C-alpha positions as CSV (number, residue, x, y, z in Angstrom):
1,X,0.0,0.0,0.0
2,X,1.5,3.4,-0.9
3,X,2.4,5.7,2.0
4,X,0.6,8.9,2.7
5,X,3.6,10.9,1.5
6,X,3.5,9.0,-1.8
7,X,-0.2,9.6,-2.2
8,X,0.2,13.3,-1.6
9,X,3.1,13.4,-4.2
10,X,0.9,11.7,-6.8
11,X,-2.0,14.0,-6.1
12,X,0.3,17.1,-6.4
13,X,1.7,15.8,-9.7
14,X,-1.8,15.2,-11.1
15,X,-2.8,18.7,-10.1
16,X,0.3,20.3,-11.7
17,X,-0.3,18.3,-14.9
18,X,-3.9,19.4,-15.1
19,X,-2.9,23.0,-14.5
20,X,-0.2,22.9,-17.2
21,X,-2.7,21.3,-19.6
22,X,-5.2,24.1,-19.0
23,X,-2.6,26.8,-19.4
24,X,-1.1,25.3,-22.6
25,X,-4.6,25.0,-24.1
26,X,-4.9,28.8,-23.7
27,X,-1.6,29.4,-25.3
28,X,-1.9,26.9,-28.2
29,X,-3.3,28.0,-31.6
30,X,-7.0,27.5,-32.0
31,X,-6.8,24.4,-34.1
32,X,-8.2,21.7,-31.8
33,X,-11.7,22.3,-32.9
34,X,-12.6,22.8,-36.6
35,X,-13.4,26.4,-37.5
36,X,-17.1,27.2,-38.0
37,X,-18.4,26.6,-41.5
38,X,-18.4,29.7,-43.7
39,X,-21.9,31.0,-44.3
40,X,-23.3,30.0,-47.7
41,X,-22.8,32.6,-50.3
42,X,-25.9,34.6,-51.0
43,X,-27.0,36.1,-54.3
44,X,-24.4,38.2,-56.0
45,X,-24.6,41.3,-58.2
46,X,-22.3,42.3,-61.0
47,X,-20.4,45.5,-60.4
48,X,-17.2,47.2,-61.5
49,X,-14.2,48.0,-59.3
50,X,-12.4,51.3,-60.0
51,X,-9.0,51.7,-58.5
52,X,-8.3,55.3,-57.5
53,X,-4.6,55.1,-57.4
54,X,-3.7,58.3,-55.6
55,X,-6.6,58.1,-53.2
56,X,-6.0,54.6,-51.9
57,X,-9.7,53.8,-52.5
58,X,-11.7,51.7,-54.9
59,X,-15.1,52.8,-56.0
60,X,-17.7,50.1,-56.7
61,X,-20.0,51.2,-59.6
62,X,-22.9,49.5,-61.5
63,X,-21.6,47.4,-64.3
64,X,-24.2,48.7,-66.9
65,X,-26.9,51.3,-67.3
66,X,-26.0,54.6,-65.8
67,X,-22.9,53.1,-64.0
68,X,-23.9,54.9,-60.8
69,X,-21.6,54.6,-57.7
70,X,-22.6,51.8,-55.3
71,X,-20.0,52.3,-52.6
72,X,-16.3,52.8,-51.8
73,X,-13.6,50.7,-50.2
74,X,-10.5,52.0,-48.4
75,X,-7.8,49.8,-49.7
76,X,-5.1,51.0,-47.3
77,X,-6.7,50.4,-43.9
78,X,-3.2,49.4,-42.6
79,X,-1.5,52.6,-44.0
80,X,0.0,53.7,-40.7
81,X,1.6,50.2,-40.1
82,X,3.0,50.1,-43.7
83,X,4.4,53.6,-43.5
84,X,6.1,52.8,-40.2
85,X,7.6,49.7,-41.6
86,X,8.9,51.6,-44.7
87,X,10.4,54.5,-42.8
88,X,12.4,52.1,-40.6
89,X,14.1,50.6,-43.6
90,X,16.3,53.0,-45.7
91,X,16.2,50.8,-48.8
92,X,12.4,50.5,-48.7
93,X,12.0,54.2,-48.1
94,X,14.3,55.0,-51.1
95,X,12.1,52.8,-53.4
96,X,8.9,54.2,-51.9
97,X,10.0,57.7,-52.7
98,X,11.2,56.5,-56.1
99,X,7.7,55.2,-56.9
100,X,6.3,58.6,-55.9
101,X,8.6,60.7,-58.0
102,X,8.6,58.2,-60.9
103,X,5.5,56.3,-62.1
104,X,3.4,58.0,-59.4
105,X,3.9,61.5,-61.0
106,X,4.5,63.0,-57.6
107,X,1.9,60.8,-55.8
108,X,2.0,57.6,-53.9
109,X,0.5,54.6,-55.8
110,X,-1.9,52.9,-53.4
111,X,-3.9,50.7,-55.9
112,X,-2.9,49.4,-59.2
113,X,-5.2,46.5,-59.8
114,X,-8.1,44.7,-58.0
115,X,-10.4,41.7,-58.4
116,X,-13.1,40.0,-56.4
117,X,-12.9,36.5,-55.0
118,X,-15.3,34.0,-56.7
119,X,-17.7,34.2,-53.7
120,X,-17.8,38.0,-53.7
121,X,-16.7,38.3,-50.1
122,X,-13.3,39.9,-50.7
123,X,-11.4,42.3,-52.9
124,X,-7.8,41.4,-53.8
125,X,-5.7,44.5,-54.5
126,X,-2.1,45.2,-55.6
127,X,-0.6,48.2,-53.9
128,X,2.5,49.5,-55.8
129,X,3.9,51.9,-53.1
130,X,3.5,49.2,-50.4
131,X,5.0,46.4,-52.7
132,X,2.3,44.0,-51.8
133,X,-1.0,42.3,-52.5
134,X,-3.8,42.3,-49.9
135,X,-7.2,40.7,-49.6
136,X,-9.8,42.9,-48.0
137,X,-13.1,41.7,-46.4
138,X,-15.8,43.6,-48.4
139,X,-18.1,43.7,-45.3
140,X,-15.7,44.9,-42.7
141,X,-12.9,46.5,-44.8
142,X,-10.3,44.6,-42.8
143,X,-7.2,42.8,-44.2
144,X,-7.7,39.1,-44.6
145,X,-4.2,38.4,-45.8
146,X,-1.2,40.2,-47.1
147,X,1.5,39.0,-49.5
148,X,4.7,41.2,-49.9
149,X,6.0,40.8,-53.4
150,X,9.7,40.3,-54.3
151,X,11.4,43.6,-54.7
152,X,9.8,47.0,-54.0
153,X,6.8,47.4,-56.2
154,X,3.7,45.5,-57.2
155,X,1.8,46.1,-60.5
156,X,-0.7,44.6,-62.8
157,X,-2.6,41.4,-61.9
158,X,-4.7,38.8,-63.7
159,X,-7.2,36.2,-62.4
160,X,-7.3,32.6,-63.7
161,X,-10.4,31.6,-65.6
162,X,-11.8,29.7,-62.6
163,X,-11.2,32.7,-60.3
164,X,-9.1,30.8,-57.8
165,X,-5.6,32.1,-58.6
166,X,-4.3,35.7,-59.0
167,X,-1.0,36.6,-60.8
168,X,0.8,39.8,-59.9
169,X,3.8,41.4,-61.4
170,X,6.7,42.4,-59.0
171,X,8.1,45.0,-61.3
172,X,11.5,45.7,-59.6
173,X,12.2,42.0,-59.2
174,X,11.4,40.8,-62.7
175,X,9.1,38.2,-61.2
176,X,5.5,37.2,-61.4
177,X,3.9,35.6,-58.3
178,X,0.8,33.4,-58.6
179,X,-1.2,33.2,-55.4
180,X,-4.2,31.3,-54.1
181,X,-6.8,34.1,-54.2
182,X,-8.5,32.8,-51.0
183,X,-5.5,32.4,-48.8
184,X,-2.7,34.5,-50.3
185,X,-0.4,31.4,-50.4
186,X,2.1,31.5,-53.2
187,X,1.5,28.6,-55.7
188,X,4.5,29.4,-57.8
189,X,6.4,32.2,-59.6
190,X,8.5,32.7,-62.7
191,X,11.1,35.2,-64.0
192,X,10.3,37.7,-66.8
193,X,12.0,40.4,-68.7
194,X,12.7,43.8,-67.2
195,X,9.7,45.4,-65.4
196,X,6.9,42.9,-65.8
197,X,3.6,44.6,-66.5
198,X,0.4,43.1,-68.0
199,X,-0.6,39.5,-67.2
200,X,-3.2,37.5,-69.2
201,X,-4.4,34.0,-68.6
202,X,-5.5,32.1,-71.8
203,X,-7.9,29.2,-72.2
204,X,-5.1,26.8,-73.2
205,X,-3.8,26.8,-69.6
206,X,-1.1,29.4,-70.2
207,X,-0.2,32.7,-68.6
208,X,1.3,35.5,-70.6
209,X,3.4,38.3,-69.1
210,X,4.5,41.4,-70.9
211,X,7.6,43.2,-69.6
212,X,7.9,46.9,-70.6
213,X,11.4,47.8,-69.4
214,X,12.3,51.2,-68.0
215,X,9.5,53.8,-68.6
216,X,10.5,56.5,-66.2
217,X,13.8,57.6,-67.7
218,X,14.2,60.6,-70.0
219,X,16.1,58.5,-72.6
220,X,13.1,58.5,-74.9
221,X,14.6,59.3,-78.3
222,X,14.1,56.4,-80.8
223,X,17.8,55.9,-81.1
224,X,18.1,55.4,-77.3
225,X,15.4,52.7,-77.2
226,X,18.1,50.1,-76.4
227,X,18.6,51.7,-73.0
228,X,15.1,50.6,-71.9
229,X,16.1,47.1,-71.0
230,X,15.1,43.5,-71.9
231,X,11.5,43.6,-73.0
232,X,9.7,40.4,-74.1
233,X,6.6,38.4,-73.7
234,X,7.0,35.4,-71.4
235,X,4.5,32.6,-71.8
236,X,4.4,29.9,-69.1
237,X,2.4,26.9,-68.2
238,X,-0.2,28.2,-65.7
239,X,0.1,25.1,-63.6
240,X,3.9,24.3,-63.6
241,X,5.0,27.9,-64.3
242,X,7.6,26.5,-66.8
243,X,8.4,28.8,-69.7
244,X,6.8,27.4,-72.9
245,X,7.4,30.4,-75.2
246,X,9.3,33.7,-75.4
247,X,8.3,36.4,-77.9
248,X,10.6,39.2,-78.6
249,X,8.6,41.8,-80.5
250,X,11.8,43.6,-81.6
251,X,12.5,41.1,-84.3
252,X,8.8,41.0,-85.3
253,X,8.6,44.8,-85.5
254,X,11.8,44.8,-87.6
255,X,10.4,42.2,-90.0
256,X,7.2,44.3,-90.3
257,X,9.3,47.2,-91.4
258,X,8.9,49.3,-88.2
259,X,12.3,49.2,-86.5
260,X,11.4,52.7,-85.3
261,X,8.8,51.5,-82.9
262,X,9.4,50.5,-79.3
263,X,9.0,46.8,-78.5
264,X,7.6,47.6,-75.0
265,X,4.2,45.8,-75.2
266,X,1.6,47.7,-73.1
267,X,-2.1,46.8,-72.7
268,X,-3.2,44.0,-75.0
269,X,-6.3,42.0,-75.9
270,X,-6.9,38.7,-77.6
271,X,-9.8,37.9,-79.9
272,X,-12.4,35.4,-78.5
273,X,-10.7,32.5,-80.4
274,X,-7.3,33.7,-79.1
275,X,-5.8,33.6,-82.6
276,X,-5.2,37.4,-82.9
277,X,-3.6,39.7,-80.4
278,X,-3.9,43.5,-80.5
279,X,-1.4,45.5,-78.5
280,X,-0.1,49.0,-77.8
281,X,3.6,49.9,-77.5
282,X,5.3,52.8,-75.8
283,X,5.2,56.2,-77.7
284,X,2.7,55.0,-80.4
285,X,-0.7,56.6,-81.0
286,X,-2.3,53.4,-82.2
287,X,-1.9,49.7,-82.0
288,X,-0.7,46.6,-83.8
289,X,-2.2,43.3,-84.8
290,X,-0.2,40.0,-84.2
291,X,-1.1,36.6,-85.5
292,X,-0.4,34.1,-82.7
293,X,-0.1,31.0,-84.8
294,X,2.2,32.4,-87.6
295,X,4.1,34.5,-85.0
296,X,4.1,37.7,-87.0
297,X,2.7,41.2,-86.9
298,X,0.1,41.6,-89.6
299,X,-1.4,45.1,-89.3
300,X,-0.8,48.5,-87.8
301,X,-3.4,51.1,-87.0
302,X,-2.2,54.7,-86.4
303,X,-4.8,56.9,-84.7
304,X,-5.0,60.6,-84.8
305,X,-2.8,62.7,-82.6
306,X,-4.1,65.8,-80.9
307,X,-2.6,69.1,-81.9
308,X,-2.4,69.9,-78.2
309,X,-0.2,66.9,-77.4
310,X,3.3,68.0,-76.5
311,X,5.7,66.5,-79.0
312,X,8.4,66.1,-76.3
313,X,8.2,62.4,-75.6
314,X,9.7,62.9,-72.1
315,X,6.4,64.6,-71.1
316,X,4.3,61.5,-71.9
317,X,3.2,59.6,-68.7
318,X,5.5,56.6,-68.3
319,X,6.1,56.5,-72.1
320,X,2.3,55.9,-72.6
321,X,1.1,57.7,-75.7
322,X,-1.9,55.5,-75.7
323,X,-2.6,53.2,-72.7
324,X,-5.8,51.2,-72.6
325,X,-7.4,48.6,-74.9
326,X,-10.5,46.4,-74.8
327,X,-12.4,44.3,-77.3
328,X,-16.2,43.7,-77.6
329,X,-17.4,40.2,-76.6
330,X,-18.0,39.3,-80.3
331,X,-14.6,40.4,-81.3
332,X,-15.9,42.9,-83.8
333,X,-14.8,46.2,-82.1
334,X,-11.8,47.5,-80.3
335,X,-11.8,50.4,-77.9
336,X,-8.7,52.5,-77.5
337,X,-7.8,54.9,-74.7
338,X,-5.8,57.7,-76.3
339,X,-4.0,58.7,-73.1
340,X,-1.9,61.7,-74.1
341,X,-4.2,62.7,-76.9
342,X,-7.2,63.0,-74.6
343,X,-9.8,60.9,-76.3
344,X,-11.2,57.4,-76.6
345,X,-12.5,55.7,-79.7
346,X,-14.1,52.5,-81.0
347,X,-12.3,50.9,-84.0
348,X,-13.9,48.3,-86.3
349,X,-11.6,45.3,-86.2
350,X,-12.2,44.1,-89.7
351,X,-11.5,47.5,-91.4
352,X,-9.5,49.3,-88.7
353,X,-11.7,52.3,-89.3
354,X,-12.1,54.4,-86.1
355,X,-15.4,55.9,-84.9
356,X,-15.9,59.3,-83.3
357,X,-13.1,60.6,-81.1
358,X,-14.8,60.9,-77.7
359,X,-13.1,63.6,-75.6
360,X,-11.6,62.1,-72.4
361,X,-9.1,63.6,-69.9
362,X,-6.0,61.4,-69.8
363,X,-7.9,58.1,-70.3
364,X,-5.7,55.3,-68.8
365,X,-7.6,52.0,-69.1
366,X,-10.4,50.5,-71.1
367,X,-12.6,47.5,-70.3
368,X,-16.0,46.1,-71.2
369,X,-19.3,46.7,-69.4
370,X,-21.2,43.8,-67.7
371,X,-23.7,43.5,-70.6
372,X,-20.9,43.7,-73.2
373,X,-22.5,46.7,-75.0
374,X,-20.1,49.4,-73.9
375,X,-16.4,50.2,-73.5
376,X,-15.7,51.6,-70.1
377,X,-12.7,54.0,-69.8
378,X,-11.1,55.5,-66.8
379,X,-10.4,59.2,-67.1
380,X,-7.5,59.7,-64.7
381,X,-7.2,63.4,-65.4
382,X,-10.9,64.1,-64.6
383,X,-11.6,61.6,-61.8
384,X,-14.4,59.9,-63.6
385,X,-15.3,56.8,-65.6
386,X,-17.0,57.0,-69.0
387,X,-18.9,54.4,-71.0
388,X,-18.9,54.4,-74.8
389,X,-21.3,52.4,-76.8
390,X,-19.6,49.8,-79.0
391,X,-22.3,50.1,-81.7
392,X,-22.3,53.9,-82.1
393,X,-19.0,54.9,-80.7
394,X,-20.7,57.6,-78.6
395,X,-20.5,58.4,-74.9
396,X,-23.5,57.0,-73.0
397,X,-22.7,57.6,-69.4
398,X,-20.1,59.1,-67.0
399,X,-19.7,58.8,-63.3
400,X,-17.5,60.7,-60.8
401,X,-15.0,58.5,-58.9
402,X,-11.9,59.1,-56.7
403,X,-8.5,60.6,-57.4
404,X,-6.7,59.3,-60.5
405,X,-8.7,56.2,-61.5
406,X,-6.7,53.7,-63.5
407,X,-7.7,50.0,-63.6
408,X,-11.3,49.1,-64.0
409,X,-12.4,45.4,-63.5
410,X,-15.7,43.5,-63.6
411,X,-16.5,41.9,-60.2
412,X,-19.3,40.3,-58.3
413,X,-20.3,41.3,-54.7
414,X,-23.2,40.3,-52.4
415,X,-26.5,41.6,-53.7
416,X,-27.0,43.6,-50.5
417,X,-23.5,45.0,-50.3
418,X,-22.8,48.4,-48.9
419,X,-19.5,50.2,-48.2
420,X,-17.7,49.0,-45.0
421,X,-18.8,51.1,-42.1
422,X,-21.9,52.4,-43.9
423,X,-24.3,50.6,-41.5
């Protein structure tokens, strides 16, 4: 039989063990019990996200009709924390100020691109000045996750056809990251040419990236084009991220007889069958047509220049004479944002004849309305978004938004959504 002393010792040990177990359960991550099931997604409504780059906000507008503003999201709720982090790191601070004085035209760049998650509960945003991508809860406005990109600046994004993955260009690291849109976990990455820019997923399971090189230097004369860096289209397998094709437009432009044109591919669109590609290049008031299968440039469309446009190329914003291109759902019409010439116009794809030149103040992006009938252009100089009818080429609506709108993307949000904090 155990002694009284042994019994007391055992009881004390049991008590200590129980106490430690209780304490450790308070300190341990909450993984013992499964998280509560996410509420079932309710009905969604189609909208458009408008990124107000200098504001650090995104307006949510109707995707058709009068394009009225539905609400607004603050995309930098963690601004104080990010600025504190930047100011404690001299290198980060140098790049932060470089973004402001360079591509930001004297302003911080707080939102470049944004998409909605498939269930409409979150907005995923690339923030150039903060060199990151964040997911924001559309109900609360709080950050769900944050992914710092390689290097010191994030840029254009693209979402996979199934909506589950988002690709983002890390422009100072010559890298594209591909993330799980729900969690922010990196699924893969790949290297690009200098200054990766536009990303496009295609239906054959590939991801295209266009690198544009240096666009903030004053070395803009045609004979100095070689100073702009290694510019190319990198095409990768969207699952393995292995390179399957590299397209250097320099040789294609030369073969087309236009060795005077820059090979920095800016916004581009593909036809619905993905056989033709239309793209803008630095300094050009117009666009080119490229046949994907034959790997050659087939046509060039030069659009009118404005007599008020300063001929000094160093005054053109980030080398963008024209920056913004979209295509109608049937592939019959193209819509062009004539950035430095202050207009937008619809072009017949078969004949390349342009329609009316619709006045617009520094239009910087073009996309397609939810019903496919209109081209939607961001007027970054007037802080508004304008819709132009594909059939007539005429303006059908304009709506005021925040400071310096750039990217405009179709999205889906809960049918009863209102701005965070509005209730």
